[in-house]
C-alpha positions as CSV (number, residue, x, y, z in Angstrom):
1,M,64.7,-108.7,-31.8
2,V,68.2,-107.7,-30.1
3,A,66.7,-104.6,-28.0
4,P,64.0,-106.5,-26.3
5,V,66.2,-109.5,-25.6
6,V,68.6,-106.9,-23.9
7,L,65.9,-105.4,-22.2
8,L,64.9,-108.8,-20.9
9,T,68.7,-109.3,-19.6
10,V,68.8,-106.0,-18.1
11,G,65.4,-106.3,-16.2
12,S,66.4,-109.6,-14.7
13,M,69.8,-108.4,-13.5
14,I,68.2,-105.6,-11.8
15,T,65.6,-107.6,-10.3
16,N,68.1,-109.9,-8.9
17,G,70.1,-107.0,-7.2
18,L,66.6,-105.6,-5.8
19,L,65.7,-109.1,-4.6
20,N,68.8,-109.1,-2.7
21,A,68.2,-105.8,-1.0
22,Y,64.5,-106.8,-0.4
23,S,65.7,-109.8,1.5
24,G,68.3,-107.8,3.3
25,V,65.8,-105.3,4.7
26,S,63.3,-107.8,5.6
27,D,66.0,-109.6,7.7
28,R,67.0,-106.4,9.4
29,L,63.3,-105.8,10.3
30,R,62.9,-109.2,11.6
31,E,66.2,-108.5,13.6
32,M,64.8,-105.3,14.9
33,T,61.5,-107.1,16.1
34,R,63.1,-109.8,17.7
35,E,65.5,-107.2,19.5
36,R,62.4,-105.3,20.6
37,I,60.8,-108.2,21.9
38,A,63.8,-109.4,23.8
39,L,64.1,-105.7,25.4
40,R,60.5,-105.9,26.8
41,T,60.9,-109.3,28.1
42,G,61.5,-109.8,31.8
43,S,63.6,-112.5,33.5
44,D,60.4,-114.7,33.8
45,G,59.2,-114.4,30.6
46,E,56.8,-111.5,31.5
47,V,56.3,-108.4,29.3
48,L,57.9,-105.4,30.8
49,D,56.2,-102.1,31.1
50,I,58.3,-99.4,29.4
51,A,59.3,-97.9,32.8
52,E,60.7,-101.3,33.7
53,V,63.2,-101.6,31.1
54,A,66.6,-100.2,31.6
55,A,67.4,-96.7,30.5
56,V,69.7,-98.0,27.6
57,G,67.0,-100.4,26.7
58,R,64.4,-97.5,26.5
59,E,66.8,-95.7,24.3
60,R,67.2,-98.5,21.6
61,L,63.3,-98.8,21.8
62,A,63.2,-95.4,20.9
63,E,65.5,-96.1,18.2
64,I,63.8,-99.0,16.9
65,D,60.6,-97.1,17.0
66,H,61.9,-94.4,14.9
67,Q,63.9,-96.5,12.3
68,V,61.2,-99.3,11.6
69,P,58.8,-96.9,9.7
70,M,62.0,-95.8,7.7
71,I,62.8,-99.4,6.8
72,L,59.2,-100.2,6.0
73,R,59.0,-97.2,3.6
74,R,62.3,-98.6,1.9
75,L,60.9,-102.3,1.9
76,H,57.9,-100.7,0.3
77,R,59.6,-99.0,-2.6
78,V,61.9,-101.8,-3.5
79,R,58.7,-104.0,-3.6
80,I,57.1,-101.6,-6.0
81,A,60.3,-101.4,-8.0
82,M,60.4,-105.1,-8.5
83,L,56.9,-105.4,-9.3
84,L,57.2,-102.6,-12.0
85,I,60.4,-104.2,-13.4
86,Y,58.7,-107.9,-13.4
87,S,55.6,-106.3,-15.3
88,A,58.3,-104.6,-17.6
89,I,59.7,-108.0,-18.2
90,A,56.4,-109.7,-18.9
91,L,55.4,-106.9,-21.4
92,V,58.9,-107.4,-23.3
93,C,58.2,-111.2,-23.6
94,L,54.7,-110.4,-25.1
95,G,56.3,-108.0,-27.3
96,I,58.9,-110.5,-28.7
97,I,56.0,-113.2,-29.2
98,A,54.2,-110.1,-31.3
99,I,57.4,-109.8,-33.0
100,A,57.7,-113.4,-34.1
101,V,53.9,-113.6,-35.1
102,A,54.3,-110.3,-37.2
103,V,57.3,-111.6,-39.0
104,S,55.9,-115.1,-39.8
105,E,52.6,-113.8,-40.8
106,E,53.6,-110.5,-42.3
107,S,51.1,-108.8,-40.4
108,E,51.6,-105.0,-39.8
109,S,49.0,-105.0,-37.1
110,F,50.9,-107.4,-34.9
111,G,54.1,-105.3,-35.7
112,Q,52.5,-102.2,-34.4
113,A,51.4,-104.3,-31.4
114,A,54.8,-105.5,-30.8
115,L,56.3,-102.1,-31.1
116,G,53.5,-100.8,-28.3
117,L,54.5,-103.7,-26.1
118,V,58.3,-103.0,-26.1
119,L,57.9,-99.3,-25.8
120,A,55.5,-99.7,-22.7
121,G,57.9,-102.5,-21.3
122,T,60.8,-100.2,-21.8
123,A,58.9,-97.3,-20.0
124,L,57.7,-99.4,-17.3
125,L,61.4,-100.6,-16.7
126,L,62.5,-97.0,-16.5
127,I,59.8,-96.3,-13.8
128,G,61.1,-99.3,-12.0
129,V,64.7,-98.2,-12.1
130,V,63.8,-94.7,-11.0
131,V,61.7,-96.1,-7.9
132,A,64.6,-98.3,-7.0
133,V,67.0,-95.4,-7.3
134,V,64.6,-93.2,-4.7
135,S,64.8,-96.2,-2.6
136,L,68.6,-96.6,-2.8
137,A,68.9,-93.0,-2.0
138,S,67.0,-93.1,1.2
139,S,68.7,-96.3,2.4
140,A,71.1,-94.9,4.6
141,D,68.4,-92.8,6.4
142,A,68.0,-95.4,9.3
143,L,71.5,-96.1,9.8
144,T,72.4,-92.4,9.8
145,Y,69.9,-91.6,12.4
146,A,70.9,-94.6,14.5
147,I,74.7,-93.5,14.5
148,D,73.8,-89.9,15.1
149,R,71.6,-90.8,18.0
150,S,74.2,-93.1,19.7
151,R,77.0,-90.3,19.4
152,T,74.8,-88.0,21.7
153,L,74.2,-90.7,24.2
154,G,75.8,-89.6,27.7
155,R,76.1,-85.8,26.8
């Protein structure tokens, strides 16, 4: 019973962190969308053609257009990691219930089912963590791009 409970705790802690990351990435995308709209809005509220936007604004629009797909990929990976880990938590919970039934009814078949559920939940948790690590590994790509691009301005 100890191992499944530890898996529940670990999975919950990881999803809490991923939920914070998901929220931060979502907020950043909303901010970039607002910035893009502001850059394309004229003084009277009209939508400006790209040629009417100041040169620095066009540069920023190009950065945003390049960064948004990178950030969307990260958001997608974080969402997948969270869904995998939440599914793992559900399997482990079912495994705990199966353990309780197996012990109270002295049922070998429920014991085997419990083992299968806990193992499947553990495997799913591991896959979710791997997806989260991939997301983390690429998390600085958009920021690095923006910094490198801004360093070349005016050269």
